[in-house]
PAZAPA-4460 file (N, C-alpha, C; in steps of 0.05 Angstrom, whole numbers, plus 32768, in hexadecimal, padded with zeros to 4 digits):
% residues 323
    n_x    n_y    n_z   ca_x   ca_y   ca_z    c_x    c_y    c_z   seq   type   mol
   81E9   7B6E   8DF1   81E7   7B6A   8E0E   81D0   7B58   8E14     1      M     A
   81D3   7B44   8E25   81BE   7B32   8E2C   81A8   7B40   8E3C     2      A     A
   818F   7B3B   8E35   8179   7B46   8E45   8179   7B38   8E60     3      A     A
   8172   7B47   8E75   8171   7B3C   8E91   8154   7B3A   8E9A     4      I     A
   814B   7B22   8E9E   812F   7B1E   8EA6   812C   7B14   8EC2     5      G     A
   8113   7B14   8ECB   810B   7B0B   8EE6   80FB   7AF2   8EE3     6      F     A
   8102   7ADD   8EF2   80F2   7AC4   8EF2   80DD   7AC6   8F08     7      H     A
   80C4   7AC4   8F00   80AE   7AC5   8F13   80A6   7AA9   8F1B     8      A     A
   80AC   7AA1   8F33   80A9   7A85   8F3C   808E   7A81   8F49     9      S     A
   807B   7A77   8F39   8060   7A72   8F43   8060   7A5D   8F59    10      H     A
   8074   7A4B   8F59   8074   7A35   8F6D   807C   7A3F   8F88    11      E     A
   8087   7A57   8F8A   8092   7A61   8FA3   8083   7A7A   8FAE    12      Q     A
   8074   7A87   8F9E   8068   7AA1   8FA5   804B   7AA2   8F9D    13      I     A
   803A   7AAD   8FAD   801E   7AAE   8FA7   8019   7AC1   8F8F    14      S     A
   8004   7ABC   8F7F   8000   7ACB   8F66   7FFF   7AEA   8F6A    15      P     A
   7FF1   7AF2   8F7F   7FEF   7B0F   8F84   800A   7B1C   8F8B    16      G     A
   8019   7B0F   8F9C   8033   7B19   8FA3   8046   7B18   8F8C    17      Q     A
   8044   7B03   8F7C   8056   7B00   8F65   8050   7B16   8F50    18      L     A
   8037   7B1E   8F4D   8031   7B34   8F3B   803E   7B4E   8F45    19      L     A
   803D   7B53   8F5F   804B   7B6A   8F6A   806A   7B68   8F66    20      K     A
   8074   7B50   8F68   8091   7B4C   8F65   809A   7B52   8F48    21      D     A
   808A   7B49   8F35   8092   7B4D   8F19   8090   7B6A   8F11    22      V     A
   807C   7B78   8F1D   807A   7B95   8F19   8091   7BA3   8F25    23      Q     A
   8099   7B9A   8F3D   80B1   7BA5   8F4A   80CA   7BA1   8F39    24      H     A
   80CC   7B89   8F2E   80E4   7B83   8F1D   80E5   7B95   8F05    25      A     A
   80CE   7B9B   8EF9   80CF   7BAD   8EE2   80D7   7BC9   8EEA    26      E     A
   80CC   7BD3   8F00   80D4   7BED   8F0A   80F1   7BEF   8F11    27      E     A
   80FD   7BD8   8F1A   8119   7BD8   8F22   812C   7BD6   8F0A    28      A     A
   8121   7BCF   8EF2   8132   7BCE   8EDB   8136   7BB3   8ECD    29      G     A
   8128   7B9F   8ED6   8129   7B85   8EC8   811B   7B88   8EAD    30      F     A
   8125   7B7A   8E98   811B   7B7E   8E7D   8103   7B6D   8E76    31      D     A
   80FF   7B56   8E83   80EB   7B43   8E7A   80E6   7B30   8E92    32      A     A
   80D3   7B1D   8E8E   80CD   7B0A   8EA3   80C4   7AEF   8E96    33      A     A
   80C7   7ADA   8EA5   80BD   7AC0   8E9C   80B4   7AB0   8EB4    34      M     A
   80A4   7A9B   8EAF   809A   7A8A   8EC5   8095   7A6E   8EBA    35      C     A
   808E   7A5C   8ECB   8087   7A40   8EC3   806A   7A3B   8ECB    36      S     A
   805D   7A2A   8EBC   8041   7A23   8EC0   803F   7A09   8ED0    37      D     A
   803C   7A0B   8EEA   803A   79F4   8EFC   801F   79F3   8F0A    38      H     A
   8018   79DA   8F12   8001   79D7   8F24   800B   79CD   8F40    39      I     A
   8024   79C4   8F41   8030   79B9   8F59   804B   79C7   8F5E    40      E     A
   8050   79D0   8F77   806B   79DB   8F7D   807F   79C4   8F7F    41      P     A
   8098   79CB   8F80   80AD   79B7   8F82   80B1   79AE   8F9F    42      W     A
   80A5   79BC   8FB2   80A8   79B6   8FCE   8091   79C2   8FDE    43      S     A
   8088   79B5   8FF3   8073   79C0   9004   807D   79DB   9011    44      A     A
   8097   79DE   9014   80A2   79F6   901F   809E   7A0E   900D    45      R     A
   809D   7A08   8FF3   8098   7A1E   8FDF   807A   7A26   8FE1    46      Q     A
   8068   7A13   8FE0   804D   7A17   8FE9   803A   7A27   8FD7    47      G     A
   8041   7A2C   8FBE   802F   7A3B   8FAC   802F   7A2E   8F90    48      H     A
   801C   7A36   8F80   801C   7A2E   8F64   8004   7A3B   8F56    49      S     A
   8005   7A55   8F52   7FEF   7A63   8F44   7FED   7A5B   8F27    50      G     A
   7FD6   7A61   8F1B   7FD2   7A5A   8EFF   7FDF   7A6F   8EED    51      F     A
   7FF4   7A66   8EDF   8005   7A78   8ED0   7FF7   7A89   8EBB    52      A     A
   7FE3   7A7D   8EAD   7FD6   7A8A   8E97   7FC5   7AA2   8EA1    53      W     A
   7FB7   7A9E   8EB7   7FA8   7AB5   8EC3   7FBB   7ACB   8ECB    54      S     A
   7FD1   7AC3   8ED8   7FE4   7AD6   8EE2   7FF1   7AE5   8ECC    55      W     A
   7FF7   7AD8   8EB6   8005   7AE5   8E9F   7FF4   7AFB   8E93    56      L     A
   7FDA   7AF8   8E92   7FC9   7B0D   8E88   7FCB   7B26   8E99    57      G     A
   7FCB   7B22   8EB4   7FCE   7B39   8EC6   7FEA   7B45   8EC4    58      A     A
   7FFE   7B35   8EC2   801A   7B3F   8EC2   801F   7B4E   8EA8    59      A     A
   8016   7B44   8E92   801A   7B52   8E78   800B   7B6C   8E78    60      L     A
   7FF3   7B6D   8E84   7FE3   7B85   8E83   7FED   7B9A   8E96    61      A     A
   7FFC   7B93   8EAA   8004   7BA7   8EBE   8022   7BAD   8EBE    62      T     A
   8030   7BA3   8EA9   804C   7BAA   8EA5   8050   7BAE   8E87    63      T     A
   8068   7BB6   8E7F   806F   7BB8   8E62   8083   7BA3   8E5A    64      R     A
   808A   7B91   8E6B   809E   7B7D   8E66   8095   7B67   8E53    65      M     A
   80A8   7B59   8E47   80A2   7B40   8E39   80A1   7B29   8E4D    66      R     A
   8090   7B15   8E47   808D   7AFF   8E59   808F   7AE4   8E49    67      F     A
   8099   7AD0   8E57   8099   7AB5   8E4C   808E   7AA2   8E61    68      G     A
   8084   7A8B   8E58   807A   7A76   8E6A   8083   7A5B   8E5F    69      V     A
   808B   7A49   8E71   8092   7A2E   8E6A   8079   7A1D   8E70    70      V     A
   8071   7A0D   8E5C   8058   79FE   8E5D   805C   79E3   8E50    71      N     A
   804B   79CF   8E58   804D   79B4   8E4C   8032   79AD   8E41    72      A     A
   802E   79B0   8E27   8015   79A7   8E1A   8015   7989   8E16    73      P     A
   7FFD   797D   8E15   7FFB   7961   8E0E   7FED   794F   8E22    74      G     A
   7FED   7956   8E3C   7FE0   7945   8E4F   7FCE   7955   8E61    75      Q     A
   7FD9   7966   8E73   7FC8   7977   8E83   7FBA   798C   8E72    76      R     A
   7FC6   7994   8E5C   7FBA   79A7   8E49   7FB8   799B   8E2D    77      Y     A
   7FA1   799E   8E21   7F9F   7998   8E04   7FAE   79AE   8DF5    78      H     A
   7FBC   79A7   8DDF   7FCC   79BB   8DD1   7FBA   79D2   8DC6    79      P     A
   7FA1   79CD   8DBF   7F90   79E2   8DB5   7F8B   79F7   8DCB    80      A     A
   7F8A   79EE   8DE4   7F86   7A01   8DFA   7F9F   7A13   8DFD    81      I     A
   7FB6   7A07   8DFB   7FCF   7A18   8DFD   7FD1   7A2A   8DE4    82      I     A
   7FCA   7A20   8DCD   7FCA   7A32   8DB6   7FB7   7A49   8DBA    83      A     A
   7F9F   7A44   8DC5   7F8B   7A59   8DC9   7F95   7A6D   8DDE    84      H     A
   7F9F   7A63   8DF5   7FA8   7A74   8E0A   7FC0   7A86   8E01    85      A     A
   7FD3   7A7A   8DF4   7FEA   7A89   8DEB   7FE3   7A9D   8DD5    86      S     A
   7FD1   7A95   8DC3   7FC8   7AA7   8DAE   7FBA   7AC0   8DB9    87      A     A
   7FAA   7ABC   8DCE   7F9C   7AD2   8DDA   7FAF   7AE6   8DE7    88      T     A
   7FC3   7ADC   8DF6   7FD6   7AEE   8E02   7FE7   7AFC   8DEC    89      L     A
   7FEF   7AED   8DD8   7FFF   7AF9   8DC2   7FEF   7B0E   8DB3    90      A     A
   7FD5   7B0A   8DB0   7FC4   7B1D   8DA3   7FC1   7B37   8DB3    91      S     A
   7FBE   7B34   8DCD   7FBB   7B4C   8DDE   7FD5   7B5B   8DE2    92      M     A
   7FEB   7B4B   8DE3   8006   7B57   8DE9   801A   7B4F   8DD4    93      F     A
   8018   7B5A   8DBB   8029   7B51   8DA5   8046   7B53   8DAB    94      P     A
   8055   7B3E   8DA5   8072   7B3C   8DA7   807C   7B3F   8DC4    95      E     A
   806A   7B3B   8DD7   8072   7B3C   8DF4   806E   7B22   8E02    96      R     A
   8069   7B0C   8DF3   8063   7AF3   8E00   806E   7ADC   8DF0    97      F     A
   807C   7AC9   8DFE   8085   7AB0   8DF2   807E   7A99   8E04    98      W     A
   807D   7A81   8DF8   8077   7A69   8E08   808B   7A54   8E01    99      V     A
   8096   7A47   8E16   80A9   7A31   8E13   809A   7A17   8E17   100      A     A
   809A   7A05   8E04   808A   79ED   8E04   809C   79D5   8E09   101      L     A
   8097   79C7   8E20   80A7   79B1   8E28   8097   7997   8E2A   102      G     A
   80A5   7981   8E30   8098   7967   8E31   808B   7961   8E4C   103      S     A
   8090   7972   8E60   8081   7970   8E79   808F   7961   8E8F   104      G     A
   8082   7964   8EA7   808B   7957   8EBF   8073   794A   8ECD   105      E     A
   8077   7932   8ED7   8062   7922   8EE3   8054   7932   8EFA   106      N     A
   8063   7942   8F08   8058   7951   8F1F   8040   7962   8F17   107      M     A
   8040   796C   8EFE   802A   797C   8EF4   8016   796C   8EE4   108      N     A
   801F   7958   8ED6   800E   794A   8EC2   7FFE   7933   8ECE   109      E     A
   8007   7928   8EE5   7FFA   7910   8EF0   7FDD   7915   8EF8   110      H     A
   7FD5   792E   8EFB   7FBA   7934   8F05   7FA4   792B   8EF3   111      I     A
   7FAA   7926   8ED9   7F96   791D   8EC7   7F8F   7900   8ECB   112      T     A
   7FA0   78F1   8ED9   7F9C   78D5   8EDD   7FA6   78C4   8EC6   113      G     A
   7FAF   78D0   8EB0   7FB9   78C1   8E99   7FD5   78B6   8EA0   114      D     A
   7FDD   78A1   8E93   7FF8   7896   8E98   800D   78AA   8E90   115      P     A
   8024   78AA   8E9F   803A   78BC   8E99   804C   78AE   8E84   116      W     A
   804D   78B9   8E6B   805B   78AB   8E56   807A   78AC   8E5A   117      P     A
   8087   789A   8E4B   80A4   789B   8E4A   80AE   78B5   8E3C   118      L     A
   80C7   78BD   8E41   80D1   78D6   8E37   80CF   78D8   8E19   119      K     A
   80D6   78C3   8E0A   80D5   78C4   8DED   80B8   78C9   8DE4   120      E     A
   80A5   78BC   8DF0   8089   78C0   8DE9   8080   78DD   8DF0   121      T     A
   8089   78E7   8E06   8083   7903   8E0E   808F   7916   8DF9   122      R     A
   80A7   7910   8DF0   80B4   7922   8DDD   80A4   7922   8DC2   123      Q     A
   809C   790A   8DBA   808C   7908   8DA1   8072   7917   8DA4   124      Q     A
   8065   7914   8DBB   804C   7922   8DC0   804F   7940   8DC0   125      R     A
   8065   7949   8DCC   806B   7966   8DCB   806D   7970   8DAE   126      L     A
   807C   7961   8D9E   8080   796A   8D82   8066   796B   8D72   127      E     A
   8054   7958   8D78   8039   795A   8D6C   802A   7973   8D76   128      E     A
   802C   7978   8D90   801F   7990   8D9B   802A   79AA   8D8F   129      C     A
   8044   79AB   8D8B   8050   79C3   8D7F   8045   79C8   8D63   130      V     A
   8043   79B2   8D53   8038   79B4   8D38   801B   79BE   8D39   131      S     A
   800B   79B3   8D4B   7FEF   79BB   8D4E   7FED   79D9   8D55   132      V     A
   7FFD   79E1   8D69   7FFC   79FD   8D72   8005   7A10   8D5C   133      I     A
   801A   7A09   8D4D   8022   7A1B   8D37   800D   7A1E   8D22   134      R     A
   8000   7A08   8D1C   7FEB   7A09   8D07   7FD3   7A1A   8D11   135      R     A
   7FCC   7A17   8D2A   7FB6   7A27   8D35   7FBE   7A44   8D36   136      L     A
   7FD6   7A4A   8D3D   7FE0   7A66   8D3E   7FE0   7A72   8D21   137      H     A
   7FE2   7A61   8D0D   7FE1   7A6A   8CF1   7FC5   7A6E   8CE6   138      A     A
   7FB1   7A67   8CF7   7F95   7A6B   8CEE   7F89   7A53   8CE1   139      G     A
   7F97   7A3C   8CE1   7F8B   7A24   8CD5   7F76   7A17   8CE6   140      E     A
   7F64   7A09   8CD9   7F53   79F6   8CE8   7F62   79DB   8CE9   141      E     A
   7F65   79D1   8D01   7F77   79BA   8D05   7F68   79A1   8D0E   142      V     A
   7F6C   798C   8D00   7F65   7971   8D09   7F7E   7960   8D09   143      T     A
   7F83   7952   8D1F   7F9C   7943   8D22   7F96   792A   8D33   144      H     A
   7FA0   7913   8D2A   7F9D   78FA   8D39   7FB9   78EE   8D3D   145      H     A
   7FC1   78EC   8D56   7FDC   78E1   8D5C   7FDD   78DC   8D7A   146      G     A
   7FF3   78E4   8D87   7FF5   78E2   8DA4   7FE2   78F7   8DB1   147      L     A
   7FDB   790C   8DA2   7FC5   791E   8DAA   7FB0   791E   8D94   148      V     A
   7F98   7924   8D9B   7F82   7924   8D88   7F75   7940   8D87   149      T     A
   7F72   794A   8D6F   7F66   7964   8D6B   7F51   7962   8D56   150      V     A
   7F39   796C   8D5A   7F24   796B   8D47   7F1A   7987   8D40   151      E     A
   7F1F   798F   8D28   7F14   79A8   8D1D   7F17   79C0   8D30   152      Q     A
   7F2F   79C3   8D3A   7F35   79DA   8D4B   7F3E   79F2   8D3B   153      A     A
   7F36   7A09   8D44   7F3D   7A22   8D37   7F3E   7A39   8D4B   154      R     A
   7F51   7A4A   8D48   7F53   7A63   8D58   7F49   7A7A   8D47   155      I     A
   7F36   7A88   8D51   7F2A   7A9E   8D42   7F39   7AB8   8D44   156      W     A
   7F46   7ABD   8D5B   7F57   7AD4   8D5E   7F74   7ACB   8D5A   157      D     A
   7F7D   7ACD   8D41   7F98   7AC3   8D3A   7FAC   7AD8   8D41   158      V     A
   7FC1   7AD1   8D50   7FD5   7AE6   8D58   7FE7   7AED   8D41   159      P     A
   7FED   7B07   8D3F   7FFF   7B11   8D2A   8011   7B26   8D37   160      D     A
   802B   7B1E   8D3C   8037   7B04   8D35   8030   7AEF   8D4A   161      P     A
   8034   7AD6   8D41   8030   7AC0   8D54   8045   7AC1   8D6A   162      A     A
   803F   7AB7   8D82   8053   7AB6   8D97   8069   7AA2   8D90   163      P     A
   8082   7AA8   8D98   8097   7A96   8D93   8093   7A7C   8DA4   164      Q     A
   8099   7A66   8D99   8098   7A4C   8DA6   80B5   7A43   8DAC   165      L     A
   80BD   7A45   8DC5   80D8   7A40   8DCE   80DB   7A24   8DD8   166      I     A
   80F2   7A18   8DD6   80F7   79FD   8DE0   8105   79FE   8DFA   167      A     A
   80F9   79F3   8E10   8108   79F0   8E29   8118   79D6   8E28   168      P     A
   8131   79D7   8E30   8142   79BF   8E2E   8155   79BF   8E46   169      A     A
   815A   79A7   8E51   816E   79A3   8E65   8186   7993   8E5A   170      I     A
   8180   7982   8E46   8195   7971   8E3B   819E   797A   8E20   171      S     A
   81B6   7972   8E18   81C0   7978   8DFD   81AE   796B   8DE8   172      V     A
   81A5   7953   8DEC   8195   7945   8DD9   817A   7954   8DD4   173      E     A
   816E   795E   8DE9   8155   796C   8DE6   815A   7987   8DD7   174      T     A
   8170   7994   8DDD   8177   79AD   8DCF   817A   79A7   8DB1   175      A     A
   8188   7991   8DAB   818D   798A   8D8F   8173   7984   8D81   176      R     A
   8162   7974   8D8D   8148   796C   8D81   8135   7983   8D7E   177      R     A
   8136   7996   8D90   8124   79AD   8D90   812A   79C0   8D79   178      S     A
   8143   79BF   8D6F   814B   79D2   8D5A   8138   79D0   8D41   179      A     A
   812C   79B9   8D3D   811B   79B5   8D26   8101   79C5   8D27   180      A     A
   80F8   79CD   8D3F   80DE   79DA   8D41   80DE   79F4   8D50   181      W     A
   80F2   79FA   8D60   80F0   7A10   8D73   80F7   7A2B   8D67   182      A     A
   80EC   7A40   8D73   80F3   7A5C   8D6D   8109   7A66   8D7F   183      D     A
   8113   7A56   8D92   8128   7A5D   8DA4   812B   7A47   8DB9   184      G     A
   813F   7A4A   8DCA   8146   7A36   8DDE   8147   7A43   8DFA   185      L     A
   813C   7A35   8E0E   813F   7A3D   8E2A   8148   7A26   8E3A   186      V     A
   815B   7A2B   8E4C   8165   7A17   8E5F   816C   7A24   8E79   187      T     A
   8177   7A15   8E8C   817E   7A1F   8EA6   819C   7A1D   8EAB   188      V     A
   81A6   7A2B   8EBF   81C2   7A2B   8EC4   81CD   7A0F   8ECA   189      N     A
   81E2   7A09   8EBC   81F0   79EF   8EBE   820E   79F6   8EBA   190      Q     A
   8220   79E2   8EBC   823C   79E7   8EB7   8240   79F4   8E9B   191      P     A
   8253   7A05   8E99   8257   7A14   8E80   825C   7A02   8E68   192      H     A
   826B   79ED   8E6C   8270   79DB   8E55   8256   79CE   8E4B   193      D     A
   8244   79C7   8E5D   822A   79BC   8E56   821A   79D0   8E47   194      K     A
   821A   79E9   8E50   820A   79FE   8E43   8215   7A04   8E27   195      L     A
   8230   7A04   8E24   823C   7A08   8E0A   8233   79F2   8DF7   196      R     A
   8234   79D9   8E01   822D   79C2   8DF0   820F   79C4   8DE8   197      E     A
   81FE   79CD   8DFA   81E2   79CF   8DF3   81DD   79E4   8DDE   198      M     A
   81EA   79FB   8DE1   81E7   7A11   8DCE   81F2   7A08   8DB2   199      L     A
   8208   79FA   8DB2   8213   79F0   8D99   8201   79DC   8D8C   200      S     A
   81F6   79CA   8D9C   81E4   79B5   8D91   81CC   79C2   8D85   201      A     A
   81C1   79D6   8D92   81A9   79E4   8D87   81B0   79F3   8D6D   202      Y     A
   81C5   7A04   8D6E   81CC   7A14   8D57   81D6   7A03   8D40   203      R     A
   81E6   79EF   8D45   81F1   79DF   8D2F   81DC   79CF   8D20   204      D     A
   81C5   79CA   8D2D   81B0   79BB   8D1F   819A   79CE   8D15   205      H     A
   81A1   79E7   8D12   818E   79FA   8D06   817D   7A09   8D19   206      G     A
   8183   7A07   8D33   8173   7A15   8D46   8175   7A34   8D43   207      G     A
   815E   7A41   8D43   815C   7A5D   8D3E   8153   7A6C   8D57   208      R     A
   8154   7A87   8D56   8148   7A97   8D6B   815A   7A9A   8D83   209      G     A
   814F   7AA5   8D98   815F   7AAD   8DB0   8165   7A95   8DC1   210      K     A
   817B   7A97   8DD0   8183   7A83   8DE4   817E   7A90   8E00   211      A     A
   816F   7A83   8E10   8165   7A8D   8E2A   8170   7A7C   8E40   212      I     A
   8179   7A88   8E56   8183   7A79   8E6D   8175   7A83   8E86   213      L     A
   8169   7A70   8E94   815E   7A75   8EAF   8173   7A6D   8EC4   214      Q     A
   8179   7A80   8ED6   818F   7A7C   8EE9   8184   7A7B   8F06   215      I     A
   8187   7A64   8F13   817F   7A62   8F2F   8195   7A6E   8F40   216      H     A
   818E   7A80   8F52   81A2   7A8D   8F63   8197   7A92   8F7F   217      L     A
   81A9   7A94   8F92   81A2   7A9B   8FAD   81B5   7AB0   8FB7   218      S     A
   81AA   7AC7   8FC0   81BA   7ADD   8FCB   81AD   7AE6   8FE5   219      W     A
   81BE   7AEE   8FF7   81B5   7AFA   9011   81CD   7B0A   901B   220      A     A
   81C8   7B1B   902F   81DE   7B2B   903A   81F5   7B1A   9045   221      P     A
   81F0   7B02   904D   8205   7AF0   9057   8205   7AD6   9047   222      T     A
   821C   7AC9   9046   821D   7AAF   9038   820C   7A9A   9045   223      E     A
   820C   7A9B   9060   81FC   7A87   906F   81DE   7A8A   9068   224      E     A
   81D4   7AA2   9066   81B8   7AA7   905F   81B3   7A9D   9042   225      E     A
   81C5   7AA3   9030   81C1   7A9B   9014   81C0   7A7D   9011   226      A     A
   81D1   7A6F   9020   81D0   7A51   901F   81B6   7A47   902C   227      V     A
   81AD   7A53   9042   8195   7A4A   904F   817C   7A4E   903D   228      A     A
   817B   7A64   902F   8165   7A69   901C   8164   7A54   9007   229      I     A
   817B   7A4E   8FFA   817C   7A3A   8FE6   8175   7A1E   8FF0   230      A     A
   817E   7A18   9008   8178   79FE   9014   815B   79FB   901A   231      G     A
   814E   7A10   9024   8132   7A0E   902B   8120   7A0C   9012   232      D     A
   8126   7A1D   8FFE   8114   7A20   8FE8   811B   7A0F   8FCF   233      Q     A
   8134   7A08   8FCB   813B   79FC   8FB1   8149   79E2   8FB3   234      W     A
   814B   79D5   8FCA   8159   79BC   8FCC   814A   79A5   8FBE   235      R     A
   8130   79A9   8FB9   8121   7994   8FAB   8124   7997   8F8C   236      S     A
   8134   79AA   8F83   8137   79AF   8F66   8153   79AA   8F5C   237      N     A
   8163   799A   8F6A   817F   7996   8F63   8184   797C   8F54   238      V     A
   816F   796D   8F4D   8173   7953   8F42   8173   7953   8F23   239      F     A
   8183   7942   8F18   8184   793E   8EFB   816C   792D   8EF2   240      A     A
   8164   792F   8ED9   8150   791D   8ECE   8159   7900   8ED0   241      P     A
   8147   78ED   8ED5   812A   78EF   8ED2   811A   78F7   8EEB   242      P     A
   8128   78FC   8F01   811A   7902   8F1A   8106   7919   8F17   243      I     A
   810E   7930   8F0D   80FB   7946   8F0B   80E5   7941   8EF6   244      P     A
   80E9   792F   8EE4   80D4   7928   8ED1   80BF   7916   8EDD   245      W     A
   80C7   7904   8EEE   80B6   78ED   8EF5   80A9   78ED   8F10   246      D     A
   80B4   78FC   8F24   80A8   78FC   8F3E   808D   790A   8F3D   247      L     A
   8078   7901   8F4C   805D   790B   8F48   8054   7923   8F5A   248      P     A
   8060   7926   8F71   8055   793B   8F84   806C   7949   8F93   249      T     A
   8065   7960   8F9F   8078   796E   8FAF   8082   795D   8FC6   250      A     A
   8071   794C   8FD1   8079   793A   8FE7   808F   7928   8FDF   251      A     A
   808E   791E   8FC6   80A3   790C   8FBC   80BE   791C   8FB9   252      H     A
   80BC   7935   8FAF   80D4   7945   8FAC   80E0   794B   8FC8   253      F     A
   80CF   7951   8FDB   80D9   7957   8FF6   80E6   793E   9002   254      D     A
   80DB   7927   8FFC   80E7   790E   9006   8102   7909   8FFB   255      G     A
   8106   790B   8FE1   8120   7904   8FD6   8135   791A   8FDB   256      V     A
   812D   7932   8FE3   8140   7948   8FE7   8147   794D   9004   257      S     A
   813D   793D   9016   8141   7942   9033   815E   7944   903B   258      A     A
   8170   7935   902D   818C   7935   9035   819E   7946   9023   259      E     A
   8192   7956   9012   81A3   7966   9000   81B2   797B   9010   260      V     A
   81CC   797D   900B   81DD   7990   901A   81E7   79A7   9009   261      G     A
   81F8   79B7   9015   8201   79CF   9008   8211   79CA   8FEE   262      E     A
   8222   79B5   8FEF   8232   79B0   8FD7   8220   79AA   8FBF   263      E     A
   820C   7999   8FC3   81FA   7993   8FAD   81EA   79AB   8FA4   264      Q     A
   81E1   79BB   8FB8   81D2   79D4   8FB1   81E2   79E6   8F9F   265      L     A
   81FB   79E9   8FA5   820C   79FC   8F96   8210   79F3   8F79   266      R     A
   820B   79DA   8F73   820D   79D1   8F57   81F5   79DA   8F46   267      K     A
   81DF   79E1   8F53   81C7   79E9   8F45   81BF   7A06   8F49   268      S     A
   81C9   7A12   8F5F   81C2   7A2E   8F66   81DB   7A3E   8F69   269      V     A
   81DD   7A55   8F5D   81F3   7A68   8F61   81EF   7A76   8F7C   270      N     A
   81FE   7A6E   8F90   81FA   7A78   8FAB   8211   7A8A   8FB3   271      I     A
   820B   7AA3   8FBA   8220   7AB5   8FC4   8213   7ACE   8FD0   272      S     A
   8220   7AD8   8FE5   8218   7AF2   8FF1   8225   7B09   8FE2   273      A     A
   8236   7B04   8FCF   8244   7B19   8FC0   8235   7B1F   8FA6   274      S     A
   822C   7B38   8FA4   821F   7B41   8F8B   8233   7B41   8F74   275      L     A
   824C   7B48   8F7A   8260   7B47   8F65   8264   7B2B   8F5A   276      D     A
   8263   7B17   8F6B   8265   7AFC   8F62   824E   7AF4   8F50   277      Q     A
   8236   7AFC   8F58   821E   7AF6   8F47   8221   7B04   8F2C   278      H     A
   822A   7B1D   8F2B   822E   7B2B   8F12   8242   7B1D   8F01   279      A     A
   8257   7B13   8F0D   826C   7B04   8EFE   8260   7AEB   8EF2   280      E     A
   8252   7ADC   8F02   8245   7AC3   8EF7   8233   7AC9   8EE0   281      W     A
   8222   7ADE   8EE3   820F   7AE5   8ECE   821D   7AEE   8EB4   282      L     A
   8233   7AFC   8EB7   8243   7B04   8EA0   824E   7AED   8E91   283      G     A
   8256   7AD8   8EA0   8261   7AC0   8E94   824C   7AB2   8E83   284      E     A
   8233   7AB1   8E8E   821D   7AA5   8E7F   8218   7AB4   8E65   285      Y     A
   8218   7ACE   8E67   8213   7ADF   8E4F   8229   7AD9   8E3A   286      A     A
   8241   7AD6   8E43   8258   7AD1   8E31   8256   7AB6   8E22   287      D     A
   8246   7AA4   8E2D   8243   7A8A   8E20   8232   7A8D   8E07   288      L     A
   8222   7AA3   8E05   8212   7AA7   8DED   81F4   7AA8   8DF2   289      G     A
   81EC   7AAC   8E0C   81D0   7AAE   8E12   81C6   7ACB   8E0D   290      F     A
   81AF   7ACD   8E01   81A4   7AE7   8DFA   8193   7AF3   8E11   291      D     A
   8188   7AE2   8E22   8177   7AEB   8E38   817E   7ADA   8E51   292      E     A
   8182   7AE8   8E67   8187   7ADB   8E81   816F   7AE1   8E94   293      L     A
   8163   7ACC   8E9E   814C   7AD0   8EB1   8156   7AC8   8ECD   294      Y     A
   8156   7ADB   8EDF   8161   7AD6   8EFA   814B   7ACB   8F0C   295      L     A
   814F   7AB4   8F17   813D   7AA8   8F2A   8149   7AA7   8F46   296      H     A
   8142   7ABB   8F56   814A   7ABB   8F72   8138   7AA6   8F7F   297      F     A
   8144   7A91   8F8B   8135   7A7B   8F95   8127   7A7F   8FB0   298      V     A
   812B   7A97   8FBC   811C   7A9D   8FD4   8100   7AA6   8FCE   299      G     A
   80F0   7AA9   8FE3   80D4   7AB1   8FE0   80D0   7ACF   8FE2   300      Q     A
   80E2   7ADD   8FF0   80E0   7AFA   8FF3   80F0   7B07   8FDD   301      Q     A
   80E3   7B10   8FC8   80F1   7B19   8FB0   80FB   7B36   8FB2   302      Q     A
   80EE   7B47   8FC1   80F5   7B64   8FC1   8112   7B69   8FC8   303      A     A
   811E   7B5E   8FDC   813A   7B64   8FE2   814D   7B5B   8FCB   304      P     A
   8147   7B45   8FBF   8157   7B3C   8FA7   8154   7B4F   8F90   305      F     A
   813B   7B57   8F8A   8136   7B6A   8F73   8146   7B84   8F78   306      I     A
   8144   7B8F   8F90   8150   7BA9   8F95   816F   7BA6   8F94   307      D     A
   8179   7B91   8FA0   8196   7B8E   8FA1   81A2   7B8A   8F85   308      A     A
   8196   7B79   8F75   81A0   7B73   8F5B   819C   7B8B   8F48   309      F     A
   8185   7B99   8F4B   8181   7BB1   8F3B   8195   7BC7   8F42   310      A     A
   819D   7BC8   8F5B   81AF   7BDD   8F64   81CC   7BD8   8F5B   311      G     A
   81D4   7BBF   8F59   81F0   7BBA   8F54   81F6   7BA6   8F3D   312      K     A
   81E7   7B90   8F3C   81EE   7B7B   8F29   81E6   7B83   8F0D   313      V     A
   81CD   7B8C   8F09   81C4   7B93   8EEE   81D5   7BAA   8EE2   314      L     A
   81DA   7BC0   8EF0   81EB   7BD5   8EE5   8207   7BCB   8EDF   315      P     A
   8212   7BBA   8EF0   822D   7BAF   8EEB   822E   7B9E   8ED2   316      Q     A
   821A   7B8D   8ECF   8218   7B7C   8EB8   8216   7B8D   8E9E   317      L     A
   8204   7BA0   8E9F   8200   7BB1   8E87   8218   7BC1   8E80   318      R     A
   8226   7BCB   8E94   823E   7BDA   8E8F   8253   7BC9   8E82   319      E     A
   8257   7BB1   8E8D   826C   7B9F   8E82   8264   7B96   8E66   320      V     A
   824A   7B90   8E61   8242   7B86   8E47   8245   7B9D   8E32   321      R     A
   823E   7BB5   8E3A   8240   7BCB   8E28   825E   7BD0   8E20   322      A     A
   8270   7BCE   8E34   828C   7BD2   8E2F   8297   7BBD   8E1C   323      A     A
***
């Protein structure tokens, strides 16, 4: 049976409230949680962006759940810093923490003032960073000269076991390429045929570990409310690459998404007032072969979503999967 997790959206909810939300999610029966490491929200309407690493320490210490974070080493963060941060969390909370390492988005990385590289360069930089992080997690002293530079770096508190390094991917090509280094794959809801192709590309090229899916959804007591929530909070997140890779600020995302309508929203967000419909959709994702499903309710008030899904959707999913 696929584990059912809670997506903690730092871009939409203040750190203190989000900590209460993830504690609520655990009490309600969610199995795990994940988040993304941003410095900029996707929209001014979202209006938040707490520091994920500080928050993760508090969340891990005040729950018993497993946690993951999506991060981009190489520009805003030196890979030795990410190795150090992830090693510390993994040392304190063994086997409860994983990190997904991606090539990044300009909205978060532009703050350094460094040029924003082409995608292929970013991918090569990521692969160098992964190698550096793995070596540091293994206790080596690392010197490396390439797209990133490391001089005599060492982590003194070596995690045992080391945290899993997961590959975040949106495209089939990235899933295929990531199979060479990743301990697992994480992606977001897309058409089923695309997800099948991504899973096949990853597995067929030797990809190991768990397959994780983050699912954007909007639920409310009425369909009209569910559509309105998605439109207000997530219309800036409906674009295919390279737009989400290359735009630099929330203002730019708000500008390009001003005319996004319901039809386009429904291609990126599962919108329904029916809990049964949401349960059916989630079951279909599990049937594709995903081991963990992380539910991202795209509204800012998480408590009604947590209670409604814990009351009906999670039990229904678990009952069907068990059968």
